[in-house]
DSSP file (Angstrom, degrees, kcal/mol; ACC not computed):
  #  RESIDUE AA STRUCTURE BP1 BP2  ACC     N-H-->O    O-->H-N    N-H-->O    O-->H-N    TCO  KAPPA ALPHA  PHI   PSI    X-CA   Y-CA   Z-CA
    1    1 A M              0   0    0      0, 0.0     2,-0.1     0, 0.0     0, 0.0   0.000 360.0 360.0 360.0 133.7  -13.3   35.5   85.6
    2    2 A T     >  -     0   0    0      1,-0.1     4,-1.3     4,-0.0     3,-0.3  -0.453 360.0-107.7 -85.5 165.9  -11.6   33.2   88.2
    3    3 A S  H  > S+     0   0    0      1,-0.2     4,-1.5     2,-0.2     3,-0.2   0.858 121.0  56.0 -53.3 -39.8   -9.0   30.7   87.6
    4    4 A R  H  4 S+     0   0    0      1,-0.2     3,-0.4     2,-0.2    -1,-0.2   0.913 104.7  52.3 -61.1 -41.9  -11.6   28.0   88.3
    5    5 A E  H  4 S+     0   0    0     -3,-0.3     4,-0.4     1,-0.2    -1,-0.2   0.824 111.8  48.5 -62.6 -35.3  -14.0   29.4   85.6
    6    6 A Q  H >X S+     0   0    0     -4,-1.3     4,-2.6    -3,-0.2     3,-0.6   0.727  90.9  80.7 -80.7 -25.5  -11.0   29.2   83.1
    7    7 A L  H 3X S+     0   0    0     -4,-1.5     4,-2.8    -3,-0.4     5,-0.3   0.885  88.4  51.4 -59.3 -44.8  -10.0   25.7   83.9
    8    8 A P  H 3> S+     0   0    0      0, 0.0     4,-1.9     0, 0.0    -1,-0.3   0.849 111.3  49.6 -62.6 -28.6  -12.6   24.0   81.7
    9    9 A E  H <> S+     0   0    0     -3,-0.6     4,-2.1    -4,-0.4    -2,-0.2   0.897 110.8  49.0 -70.7 -41.5  -11.6   26.1   78.7
   10   10 A I  H  X S+     0   0    0     -4,-2.6     4,-2.5     1,-0.2    -1,-0.2   0.924 113.1  47.9 -64.0 -41.5   -7.9   25.3   79.3
   11   11 A R  H  X S+     0   0    0     -4,-2.8     4,-3.1    -5,-0.2    -2,-0.2   0.887 109.5  51.5 -68.1 -37.3   -8.8   21.6   79.5
   12   12 A A  H  X S+     0   0    0     -4,-1.9     4,-2.1    -5,-0.3    -1,-0.2   0.914 110.7  50.3 -65.5 -40.4  -11.0   21.7   76.3
   13   13 A G  H  X S+     0   0    0     -4,-2.1     4,-2.5     2,-0.2    -2,-0.2   0.925 110.4  49.0 -60.7 -47.4   -7.9   23.4   74.6
   14   14 A I  H  X S+     0   0    0     -4,-2.5     4,-3.0     1,-0.2     5,-0.2   0.950 110.3  52.0 -58.9 -50.4   -5.6   20.6   75.9
   15   15 A D  H  X S+     0   0    0     -4,-3.1     4,-1.9     2,-0.2    -1,-0.2   0.892 108.8  49.6 -51.5 -39.6   -8.1   18.1   74.6
   16   16 A Q  H  X S+     0   0    0     -4,-2.1     4,-2.0     1,-0.2    -2,-0.2   0.939 112.0  48.7 -66.3 -46.9   -8.2   19.7   71.1
   17   17 A L  H  X S+     0   0    0     -4,-2.5     4,-2.9     1,-0.2    -2,-0.2   0.902 106.5  55.8 -60.6 -40.8   -4.4   19.7   71.1
   18   18 A D  H  X S+     0   0    0     -4,-3.0     4,-2.7     2,-0.2     5,-0.2   0.905 106.1  51.1 -57.7 -42.5   -4.3   16.0   72.1
   19   19 A R  H  X S+     0   0    0     -4,-1.9     4,-2.3    -5,-0.2    -1,-0.2   0.958 113.3  45.8 -58.4 -47.7   -6.6   15.0   69.1
   20   20 A Q  H  X S+     0   0    0     -4,-2.0     4,-2.5     1,-0.2    -2,-0.2   0.901 112.6  51.4 -62.7 -42.0   -4.2   17.0   66.8
   21   21 A I  H  X S+     0   0    0     -4,-2.9     4,-2.2     2,-0.2    -1,-0.2   0.912 109.1  49.4 -63.2 -43.1   -1.1   15.4   68.5
   22   22 A V  H  X S+     0   0    0     -4,-2.7     4,-2.1     2,-0.2    -1,-0.2   0.909 110.6  50.9 -60.9 -46.8   -2.5   11.9   68.1
   23   23 A G  H  X S+     0   0    0     -4,-2.3     4,-2.2    -5,-0.2    -1,-0.2   0.912 111.0  48.4 -56.9 -43.4   -3.2   12.6   64.3
   24   24 A L  H  X S+     0   0    0     -4,-2.5     4,-2.2     1,-0.2    -2,-0.2   0.878 108.7  53.0 -68.7 -34.9    0.3   13.7   63.9
   25   25 A L  H  X S+     0   0    0     -4,-2.2     4,-2.6     2,-0.2    -1,-0.2   0.891 107.3  53.6 -61.1 -41.3    1.6   10.6   65.7
   26   26 A S  H  X S+     0   0    0     -4,-2.1     4,-1.8     1,-0.2    -2,-0.2   0.923 111.1  45.3 -65.3 -45.4   -0.4    8.5   63.3
   27   27 A R  H  X S+     0   0    0     -4,-2.2     4,-1.7     2,-0.2    -1,-0.2   0.877 111.4  51.5 -63.3 -37.7    1.2   10.2   60.4
   28   28 A R  H  X S+     0   0    0     -4,-2.2     4,-2.4     1,-0.2    -2,-0.2   0.839 107.5  54.0 -64.3 -35.9    4.6   10.1   61.8
   29   29 A E  H  X S+     0   0    0     -4,-2.6     4,-2.7     2,-0.2    78,-0.2   0.906 104.5  53.9 -65.4 -39.6    4.2    6.3   62.3
   30   30 A E  H  X S+     0   0    0     -4,-1.8     4,-2.1     1,-0.2    -1,-0.2   0.926 110.3  47.5 -61.9 -41.7    3.2    5.8   58.7
   31   31 A L  H  X S+     0   0    0     -4,-1.7     4,-2.5     1,-0.2     5,-0.2   0.926 112.3  48.4 -67.4 -40.6    6.4    7.5   57.6
   32   32 A V  H  X S+     0   0    0     -4,-2.4     4,-2.8     1,-0.2    -1,-0.2   0.867 108.0  55.5 -68.1 -31.0    8.6    5.6   60.0
   33   33 A R  H  X S+     0   0    0     -4,-2.7     4,-1.6    73,-0.2    -1,-0.2   0.922 109.4  47.3 -61.9 -43.7    6.9    2.4   58.9
   34   34 A R  H  X S+     0   0    0     -4,-2.1     4,-0.6     1,-0.2     3,-0.3   0.931 114.8  45.7 -66.0 -44.6    8.0    3.3   55.2
   35   35 A A  H >< S+     0   0    0     -4,-2.5     3,-1.4     1,-0.2     4,-0.4   0.901 107.9  58.1 -64.8 -39.3   11.4    4.1   56.3
   36   36 A G  H >< S+     0   0    0     -4,-2.8     3,-1.5     1,-0.3    -1,-0.2   0.840  94.2  65.8 -55.1 -35.1   11.6    0.9   58.4
   37   37 A R  H 3< S+     0   0    0     -4,-1.6    -1,-0.3    -3,-0.3    -2,-0.2   0.769  99.8  53.1 -63.8 -21.0   10.9   -1.2   55.3
   38   38 A L  T << S+     0   0    0     -3,-1.4     2,-0.3    -4,-0.6    -1,-0.3   0.563  90.4  95.0 -87.1  -8.6   14.2   -0.1   54.0
   39   39 A K    <   -     0   0    0     -3,-1.5     3,-0.1    -4,-0.4    -3,-0.0  -0.657  51.7-170.0 -86.2 135.9   16.1   -1.2   57.1
   40   40 A T        +     0   0    0     -2,-0.3     2,-0.3     1,-0.1    -1,-0.1   0.560  62.7  18.9-105.0  -9.4   17.7   -4.6   57.2
   41   41 A D  S  > S-     0   0    0      1,-0.1     4,-1.5     0, 0.0     3,-0.3  -0.945  79.5 -98.3-153.7 172.4   18.9   -5.1   60.8
   42   42 A S  H  > S+     0   0    0     -2,-0.3     4,-2.7     1,-0.2     5,-0.2   0.798 115.8  62.1 -70.3 -26.1   18.3   -3.9   64.4
   43   43 A D  H  > S+     0   0    0      1,-0.2     4,-2.2     2,-0.2    -1,-0.2   0.888 104.9  48.2 -69.4 -32.4   21.2   -1.7   64.4
   44   44 A A  H  4 S+     0   0    0     -3,-0.3    -1,-0.2     2,-0.2    -2,-0.2   0.837 110.3  53.7 -68.6 -31.7   19.6    0.3   61.5
   45   45 A V  H  < S+     0   0    0     -4,-1.5    63,-0.6     1,-0.2    64,-0.4   0.965 111.8  42.1 -67.1 -48.1   16.5    0.4   63.5
   46   46 A R  H  < S+     0   0    0     -4,-2.7     5,-0.2    62,-0.1    -2,-0.2   0.876  77.9 173.8 -67.5 -37.5   18.1    1.8   66.6
   47   47 A A     X  -     0   0    0     -4,-2.2     4,-2.5    -5,-0.2     5,-0.2   0.832   8.8-173.4  33.7  68.6   20.3    4.4   64.6
   48   48 A P  H  > S+     0   0    0      0, 0.0     4,-2.3     0, 0.0     5,-0.2   0.862  79.9  54.2 -61.9 -34.5   21.6    6.2   67.7
   49   49 A N  H  > S+     0   0    0      2,-0.2     4,-1.9     1,-0.2     5,-0.1   0.918 109.8  47.4 -68.6 -39.3   23.4    8.9   65.6
   50   50 A R  H  > S+     0   0    0      2,-0.2     4,-2.8     1,-0.2    -1,-0.2   0.915 109.1  53.8 -64.9 -42.1   20.1    9.6   63.9
   51   51 A V  H  X S+     0   0    0     -4,-2.5     4,-2.5    -5,-0.2    -2,-0.2   0.949 110.2  46.7 -56.7 -48.4   18.2    9.8   67.2
   52   52 A E  H  X S+     0   0    0     -4,-2.3     4,-2.3     1,-0.2    -1,-0.2   0.839 110.4  54.1 -66.4 -31.2   20.8   12.4   68.6
   53   53 A Q  H  X S+     0   0    0     -4,-1.9     4,-2.2    -5,-0.2    -1,-0.2   0.966 110.9  46.4 -61.1 -51.6   20.4   14.3   65.2
   54   54 A V  H  X S+     0   0    0     -4,-2.8     4,-2.8     1,-0.2     5,-0.2   0.902 111.6  50.6 -54.5 -45.0   16.6   14.4   65.8
   55   55 A I  H  X S+     0   0    0     -4,-2.5     4,-2.3     1,-0.2     5,-0.2   0.923 109.5  50.2 -67.7 -41.3   17.0   15.5   69.4
   56   56 A G  H  X S+     0   0    0     -4,-2.3     4,-1.8     1,-0.2    -1,-0.2   0.923 112.7  48.0 -60.9 -41.5   19.3   18.3   68.5
   57   57 A K  H  X S+     0   0    0     -4,-2.2     4,-2.2     1,-0.2    -2,-0.2   0.903 112.0  47.1 -67.2 -41.2   16.8   19.5   65.9
   58   58 A V  H  X S+     0   0    0     -4,-2.8     4,-2.6     1,-0.2    -1,-0.2   0.835 109.4  55.4 -75.2 -29.0   13.7   19.4   68.1
   59   59 A R  H  X S+     0   0    0     -4,-2.3     4,-2.6    -5,-0.2    -1,-0.2   0.930 109.0  46.7 -60.2 -45.7   15.6   21.2   70.9
   60   60 A T  H  X S+     0   0    0     -4,-1.8     4,-2.5    -5,-0.2    -2,-0.2   0.920 113.4  49.2 -63.5 -41.0   16.4   24.0   68.5
   61   61 A L  H  X S+     0   0    0     -4,-2.2     4,-2.2     2,-0.2     6,-0.2   0.896 108.7  53.2 -59.2 -41.5   12.8   24.1   67.4
   62   62 A A  H  X>S+     0   0    0     -4,-2.6     5,-2.3     2,-0.2     4,-1.0   0.952 110.1  46.8 -57.1 -49.6   11.7   24.1   71.0
   63   63 A T  H ><5S+     0   0    0     -4,-2.6     3,-0.9     1,-0.2    -2,-0.2   0.934 112.3  50.6 -60.3 -46.2   13.9   27.1   71.8
   64   64 A E  H 3<5S+     0   0    0     -4,-2.5    -1,-0.2     1,-0.2    -2,-0.2   0.855 114.4  45.0 -59.7 -35.7   12.7   29.0   68.6
   65   65 A S  H 3<5S-     0   0    0     -4,-2.2    -1,-0.2    -5,-0.2    -2,-0.2   0.478 115.9-110.1 -94.4  -1.2    9.0   28.3   69.5
   66   66 A G  T <<5S+     0   0    0     -4,-1.0     2,-0.2    -3,-0.9    -3,-0.2   0.661  72.9 135.1  83.9  16.8    9.3   29.3   73.2
   67   67 A A      < -     0   0    0     -5,-2.3    -1,-0.3    -6,-0.2    -2,-0.1  -0.592  68.5 -95.5 -93.2 161.6    8.9   25.7   74.5
   68   68 A D     >  -     0   0    0     -2,-0.2     4,-2.3     1,-0.2     3,-0.3  -0.632  30.8-150.9 -74.4 112.6   11.0   24.1   77.2
   69   69 A P  H  > S+     0   0    0      0, 0.0     4,-2.4     0, 0.0     5,-0.2   0.837  94.4  55.6 -59.0 -29.2   13.9   22.2   75.3
   70   70 A D  H  > S+     0   0    0      2,-0.2     4,-2.4     1,-0.2     5,-0.2   0.917 108.5  44.5 -69.5 -40.3   14.1   19.7   78.2
   71   71 A V  H  > S+     0   0    0     -3,-0.3     4,-2.4     2,-0.2    -1,-0.2   0.920 114.2  50.4 -67.2 -42.6   10.5   18.8   78.1
   72   72 A V  H  X S+     0   0    0     -4,-2.3     4,-2.9     1,-0.2    -2,-0.2   0.896 112.2  48.8 -60.5 -40.2   10.6   18.6   74.2
   73   73 A E  H  X S+     0   0    0     -4,-2.4     4,-2.7    -5,-0.2     5,-0.2   0.933 110.4  49.0 -71.8 -39.5   13.6   16.3   74.5
   74   74 A A  H  X S+     0   0    0     -4,-2.4     4,-1.8     2,-0.2    -1,-0.2   0.896 113.2  48.7 -61.8 -38.1   12.1   14.0   77.1
   75   75 A T  H  X S+     0   0    0     -4,-2.4     4,-2.6     2,-0.2    -2,-0.2   0.944 113.5  45.3 -65.4 -49.3    9.0   13.7   75.0
   76   76 A Y  H  X S+     0   0    0     -4,-2.9     4,-3.2     1,-0.2     5,-0.2   0.907 109.9  53.8 -60.8 -42.0   10.8   13.0   71.9
   77   77 A R  H  X S+     0   0    0     -4,-2.7     4,-2.1     1,-0.2    -1,-0.2   0.896 111.8  46.9 -57.8 -43.6   13.1   10.5   73.6
   78   78 A A  H  X S+     0   0    0     -4,-1.8     4,-2.0    -5,-0.2    -1,-0.2   0.931 113.8  46.9 -64.5 -45.2   10.0    8.6   74.8
   79   79 A M  H  X S+     0   0    0     -4,-2.6     4,-2.2     1,-0.2    -2,-0.2   0.928 112.1  49.9 -62.8 -44.8    8.3    8.7   71.5
   80   80 A I  H  X S+     0   0    0     -4,-3.2     4,-2.6     1,-0.2    -1,-0.2   0.906 108.9  51.2 -59.2 -43.1   11.3    7.6   69.7
   81   81 A A  H  X S+     0   0    0     -4,-2.1     4,-2.4    -5,-0.2    -1,-0.2   0.883 109.5  51.7 -62.5 -40.1   11.9    4.6   72.1
   82   82 A A  H  X S+     0   0    0     -4,-2.0     4,-2.0     2,-0.2    -1,-0.2   0.904 110.7  47.5 -67.1 -40.8    8.3    3.5   71.6
   83   83 A F  H  X S+     0   0    0     -4,-2.2     4,-2.7     2,-0.2    -2,-0.2   0.893 112.8  49.0 -67.3 -38.6    8.6    3.6   67.8
   84   84 A I  H  X S+     0   0    0     -4,-2.6     4,-3.0     2,-0.2     5,-0.2   0.906 110.1  51.1 -66.3 -40.1   11.9    1.6   68.0
   85   85 A D  H  X S+     0   0    0     -4,-2.4     4,-1.9     2,-0.2    -2,-0.2   0.934 112.8  47.7 -61.9 -43.3   10.3   -1.0   70.4
   86   86 A L  H  X S+     0   0    0     -4,-2.0     4,-2.6     1,-0.2     5,-0.3   0.949 113.1  46.7 -64.8 -47.7    7.4   -1.4   67.8
   87   87 A E  H  X S+     0   0    0     -4,-2.7     4,-3.9     1,-0.2     5,-0.3   0.931 109.5  52.6 -56.3 -49.3    9.7   -1.7   64.9
   88   88 A L  H  X S+     0   0    0     -4,-3.0     4,-2.2     2,-0.2    -1,-0.2   0.881 110.4  50.3 -58.0 -38.7   12.0   -4.2   66.7
   89   89 A R  H  X S+     0   0    0     -4,-1.9     4,-2.1    -5,-0.2    -2,-0.2   0.961 116.7  39.5 -65.2 -52.6    8.9   -6.4   67.5
   90   90 A V  H  X S+     0   0    0     -4,-2.6     4,-3.0     1,-0.2    -2,-0.2   0.937 113.9  54.0 -63.4 -44.1    7.6   -6.3   63.9
   91   91 A H  H  X S+     0   0    0     -4,-3.9     4,-2.0    -5,-0.3    -1,-0.2   0.888 109.6  47.4 -47.6 -48.1   11.0   -6.7   62.5
   92   92 A A  H  X S+     0   0    0     -4,-2.2     4,-1.6    -5,-0.3    -1,-0.2   0.912 113.9  48.8 -63.9 -43.5   11.6   -9.8   64.5
   93   93 A G  H  X S+     0   0    0     -4,-2.1     4,-1.6     1,-0.2     6,-0.2   0.891 109.5  51.4 -66.0 -42.7    8.3  -11.2   63.5
   94   94 A Q  H  X>S+     0   0    0     -4,-3.0     4,-1.4     1,-0.2     5,-0.8   0.859 113.0  43.5 -61.6 -40.3    8.8  -10.5   59.9
   95   95 A H  H  <5S+     0   0    0     -4,-2.0    -1,-0.2     2,-0.2    -2,-0.2   0.726 108.4  59.0 -79.5 -22.9   12.1  -12.2   59.8
   96   96 A A  H  <5S+     0   0    0     -4,-1.6    -2,-0.2    -5,-0.2    -1,-0.2   0.885 117.3  33.2 -69.5 -40.0   11.0  -15.2   61.9
   97   97 A T  H  <5S-     0   0    0     -4,-1.6    -2,-0.2     2,-0.2    -1,-0.2   0.701  99.7-136.1 -87.1 -24.6    8.3  -16.0   59.3
   98   98 A G  T  <5 +     0   0    0     -4,-1.4     2,-0.3     1,-0.3    -3,-0.2   0.644  66.7 111.0  77.8  14.8   10.3  -14.8   56.3
   99   99 A S      < -     0   0    0     -5,-0.8     2,-0.5    -6,-0.2    -1,-0.3  -0.774  65.2-125.2-120.7 164.8    7.2  -13.0   55.0
  100  100 A S        -     0   0    0     -2,-0.3    -5,-0.0    -3,-0.1    -6,-0.0  -0.940   8.8-164.7-110.4 125.6    6.1   -9.4   54.4
  101  101 A S        -     0   0    0     -2,-0.5    -1,-0.1     1,-0.0    -7,-0.0   0.576  45.7-113.9 -83.0  -6.9    2.9   -8.2   55.9
  102  102 A G  S    S+     0   0    0      0, 0.0    -1,-0.0     0, 0.0    -2,-0.0   0.227 109.5  79.1  90.8 -18.4    2.8   -5.1   53.8
  103  103 A H  S    S-     0   0    0    -13,-0.0   -66,-0.1   -66,-0.0   -13,-0.0   0.614  80.6-165.8-100.6 -16.2    3.3   -3.0   56.8
  104  104 A G        -     0   0    0    -14,-0.1     2,-0.1   -67,-0.1   -67,-0.1   0.246  39.8 -43.5  58.9 174.8    7.1   -3.7   57.1
  105  105 A P        -     0   0    0      0, 0.0     2,-0.3     0, 0.0   -18,-0.2  -0.458  60.7-131.3 -74.8 145.6    9.1   -3.0   60.1
  106  106 A E        -     0   0    0    -70,-0.2     2,-0.3   -20,-0.2   -73,-0.2  -0.693  19.0-144.4 -94.3 149.1    8.5    0.4   61.8
  107  107 A A        -     0   0    0     -2,-0.3   -23,-0.1   -78,-0.2   -71,-0.1  -0.816  18.8-135.5-116.6 154.5   11.3    2.7   62.8
  108  108 A G  S    S+     0   0    0    -63,-0.6   -25,-0.1    -2,-0.3    -1,-0.1   0.910  96.2   2.7 -71.4 -40.9   11.9    5.0   65.6
  109  109 A V  S    S-     0   0    0    -64,-0.4    -1,-0.3   -77,-0.1   -58,-0.1  -0.993  81.2-111.7-142.5 139.9   13.1    7.7   63.3
  110  110 A P              0   0    0      0, 0.0   -78,-0.1     0, 0.0   -77,-0.0  -0.422 360.0 360.0 -68.8 148.5   13.3    7.8   59.5
  111  111 A R              0   0    0    -79,-0.1   -79,-0.0    -2,-0.1   -75,-0.0   0.369 360.0 360.0-111.7 360.0   17.0    7.8   58.3
């Protein structure tokens, strides 16, 4: 089998993993939303010490699983930043209206 013949199989495998990853991101978002409801200010949302704790943990997990720790770290930093941005927007909107939507503020990482 040539590498060209294997490429569709590889891409199909990546597509399947992407579906799983998005499902896991959705589950993670729900957990950080729940954690975010407990946070009272933007400092608690940003939680730089917690971010570094998570980064250290996932770098270790990457090494243990044979993944490149630098790639895993970069991926997690981007993901955490996106969750923090989302939480800050929701948090600001919730406090501006003084109401709770039931979704509460989202967090970059649960504390």
